[in-house]
N, C-alpha and C positions, 0 to 999 in steps of 0.2 A: 729598263725600257729599251726595246730593240731600235737600233739606228737604221734609218732607211737611206739608201743611196741610189741615185740615178746614174746609169752609165749610158752615154751615147756611143755608138760604135761597138755595141756589146757582141755582135756576131764576128768581129774581127779577132786577130791574134791577141792583142793586148786586152780587149774586152773580155775574152774568155778566161784568161789568166786572172784578171782583176776580179771577175765575178767569183771565181773559185776562192780567191783569197778572202774576199769580203764575206762570202757564205761561211767560210771556215771560222770567221771571227764573230758569227752570229748576226750578221747584218740581214736586213730585208733588202733584196736587190730588185730594182726596177730597170728593165732594159728597153731603151728606145730603139725601134726599128722602123725603117722606111716602108711604107705600103708598097707591096710588090706582089705579083702573081706567084712568084717563086722566091721565098726568103731562104737564104742559106744558113741553116742552123748547125752545120756540120761540126763546127768547133765547140759548140755548147750543147750538143745533143744530150750529153750525160747530165746536164744541169737544167734542162728545159722545165721539168716539173717543180723546180725550186725557185724559178725566176718569174716575176710578173712582167709580161711584155706589153708595151704600149706603142701605138703608132705615133710617129712624129718625124719632122724633117728640119734640118738646120737651115733650109731655104725658107721656112715658114715660122716667123716668130710667134704667131698666134698659137701654133701647135705647142711650142715650148711653154708659153704661158699656161695653156690648159693643163699640160702635164704637171707643171709645178703646183698649180692650184689644187688639182685633184689628189696628187700623191704626197705633197709636202715633204720632199726629201731633205735630210740634214746636210747631205753632201752630193755634189754633182761632179762627175768625171767626164770631161769632154774629150772623147777619144775618136769621134767620128771625123772623117776627112776624105777627100780625094787624095790618097796617100802615095800614089805611085809617081815618082819623079818624072819618068819618061813620058807618061801620059799627060803630065801638066804642060808639056811643050805643045801638044796638039789640042789640048782642052784648057787653055789658060784662063778663060773667063769662068767656066764652071769651077775650076780649081779655086779661083778667087772668091767666088760666091760661097762655096761650101767651106773650104779650109780657112778662108780669111773672114769674110762677112758673117759666116755662120757663128763664129765666136762672139761677135758683137750681139747677134740676136739672142743668144742664150744668156750672155751677161746682162743684157738689158731686161730680159724676162726675169732674171733673178732680182735685179734692182727693183722691178715693179711689184713682184709677188712677195718676196721675202729676202731682204738684204742680209739676213743672218745665215743664209745657206753658204756653206763652204764650197769653193769652186776650184777644180783642178783643170788647167789647160795643158794639153799635150803639145808642147813646143818641140822643136827638132834641131838636131845638129846641122841639118841642111841650111839653117839660117846663117851659119858661119861661112859656107860656100868657099869663096876664095879667101882662105884663112889669113888673118892678120897677125896671128901669133900662135905658137905651139908650146904647150897644149892650150886648148881653148877652155876658158873659164866663163863665169857669169858676167865678167866685165869685158870680155873680148868684143871688139866692134863687129857688127854683123855685115856680111857682104854676100847676100844670097845669089846663087847662080842658076836658078830655075824659077818658073812661075810658082811651083810648089814652095820653094824656099821663101820667095817674096810673100806669098799668102801666109805662111807660118810666122814671118816677121810681123805682119800686120796683126795677126791674132795675139802674138806675144805682147806687143806694145799696147794693144787694146786691153788686155788683161791687166797690165800695169796701170793703165789709165783709169780703168774702173776701180781698181784697188785704191788708188790715190784720190780719185774724185769723189767716190761714194763710200769709201771705207769698207769695201767688200773684203772678205777673207778669200782672196783670189790668188792662187799660186801657179807658177809655170814650171813644169819639169822639162828642161832642155835635154831630151833623151837622145843619146847617140844610138847608132844602129843596134837593134836588139832583135834577135832571131829565135827560132824554135821550129819544131816539127809542124807547128800550126801556121807558119809563115805562108803567105800567098805564093803560088807558083811563079808569078811574074817577077818576084824579087830574086836578085842574083844568087843569094845563098841557097834558097830553096830550089831554084832552078838547077844549081849545081848538085845538091844532094839528091834531088829527084832523078836527074839524068844519070848520075853515077849509078844509082840503084837500077835504072832501066838498062844501062849498058851491061852491068854485072849479070842481070837476069836475061840478057839477050833480046831486050825490047827496044834498044837504040844502038847506034853505032858511033855517034859523035855528039859533042857538046859545043855549041856556038855561043861565044861570049864577046863582049866589047873590050873595054880597057882593063887588061890584066894587072896593070900597075897601080890602079886606084887603091888607095889605102883607107881602111876604115877601122873604127873602134867598135868591135863587135862584142855584144854581151847576150845573155839569155833573157828573153822576155819575162819569164817567170820570176827572175830576180828583180826586174825593173818595176813591176807593178807594186812591189812592196814599198819602193821609194815613193810612188804616187800616194799611197795610203798614208805614209808617214808625214808627208807634207801637210795633209789636211788635219793632222793631229797636233800640229804646233800651235802655240798661243798666237803667233803672228804669221801672216802670209809672207812668202818670199819666193825667189826664183832659184832653182838648183840645177846644175849640170849633173846628169846621171850617166855614168860611163865606166869603163874598166881602167882607163889610163894607159891602155896598150893599143898599138895599131898593127894591123896585118893587111897584106895585099890580097886582091882577088886570086892572084897566082898561088899564094900560100894556102888559101882556102881550098883551091883545086888539088894541090899536092896532098893535103891531109885527107880530103874526101876520097880521092882515088886510092890513096894509100890504105884507107880503111878496108877496101875490098881487093887489095893486092894488085892494083892496076897502075900503069905508068900514065900519068895525066897527059903528058906531051903527045902520046899516041892518039888521043881522042879529042883534045880541045882545039877548036878552030877559032881564030879571031875573025869576027864579022863586023864590018864597019857600020852596019845597020843598028848595032847596039851601042854605039858611041853617043854620048849626049852632045847637043849643040854647044853647050858650055860645060866643061867638065869640072868636077870637084875632085882634086887630086889627093888631098890628105886631110883626114879628120881624126883627131885624138883629143879626148877631153880629160879634164882634171876633176875627179869626183871629191876633192878634198873637203869642200863645203858640205856636201851631202853626208860625208862620213863624220865630220865634226858636229854638225847641227842635228842631223837626223839619226845618226848611229847606223847609217846604211853602208854596206859594202857588197860588191858583187861576189857571188859564191861559185860561179861556174866558169872554169878556165876555158880559153879558146879551143884547145884540142878536144876537150870534153863536149863542147857545144857542137863541133863539126861531127864528131862520132855519133852523138845523140840524133842529129838530123839524118845522117846517112842510114843509121840503123832503123830509124822510124820509117823512112821511105822504103827500105828493103822489106820491112814487115808489112807495110801498107800495100805495096805492089805484089807481094807474095800471098796476100789474102789473110795474113795473120793478125791484122789490125782492122777493126771496123771503124773507119772514120779517123778524125784527128783528135779525139779526146784522150790525149796522153801527154 
């Protein structure tokens, strides 16, 4: 019998890679999309005829209930969110509604319609914020430093609460930064790779960034969606840190990205205070030991390979050699 899965946020980076993975495993994939006059299917254009799309919104629990009643998924992956940290400072209420309360709405819909549904919540390393220990694990105290991080903490604890209160198979993946050629242009890694390609092709002359010393644990999104799937195949639900265990600075990312096209990053990068956060997160590095031990998961894409992949993809995209982000 074919397993049916619902993915919220299917048009995003993680949703597109997860949809690919589930389809390759023989799943029937249901993708929830918000009603809009222009829906961006660029990341999943190559999969559109293989996915059933349904309208829904994390702001509307009734829509969640209707989707679950009509399609009866065995697994639900909640990847939808207002996910850009910088925007959460200027849109804190919307971020709380979607990224925080949206989790409650979908958990409650599952409780009401079918408590046997297995649920995955996309938690975030931004929950650690002002880190209390290095590396960060599943037991590290949370200290979020943005409205986005605060909303993710709410969703994380609500997932635990519904798991313990209603015996739901609800797991949280505390994913550290995960990138790819499908990353949104507003995120610093894609901003770097895309601007490097533009500079190399004569389409730009400089790259403006904020804190070059910020350190992150960067992995490949295509690796991380496999960990999501593995969580829902376990007999018991739990929470897992998903990371590489390595940390690199924004400066290092720049060095590798510009080096890929034989340019000196210091000649092009300008520090711009507009891109500093009101409250900075200086260092994030996770320990994936539990995910490795319990799920058998390990990252397979080294940091230099990730940077190279992103720069090469943006060069191809801007040169007209790639049609969209389906790679």
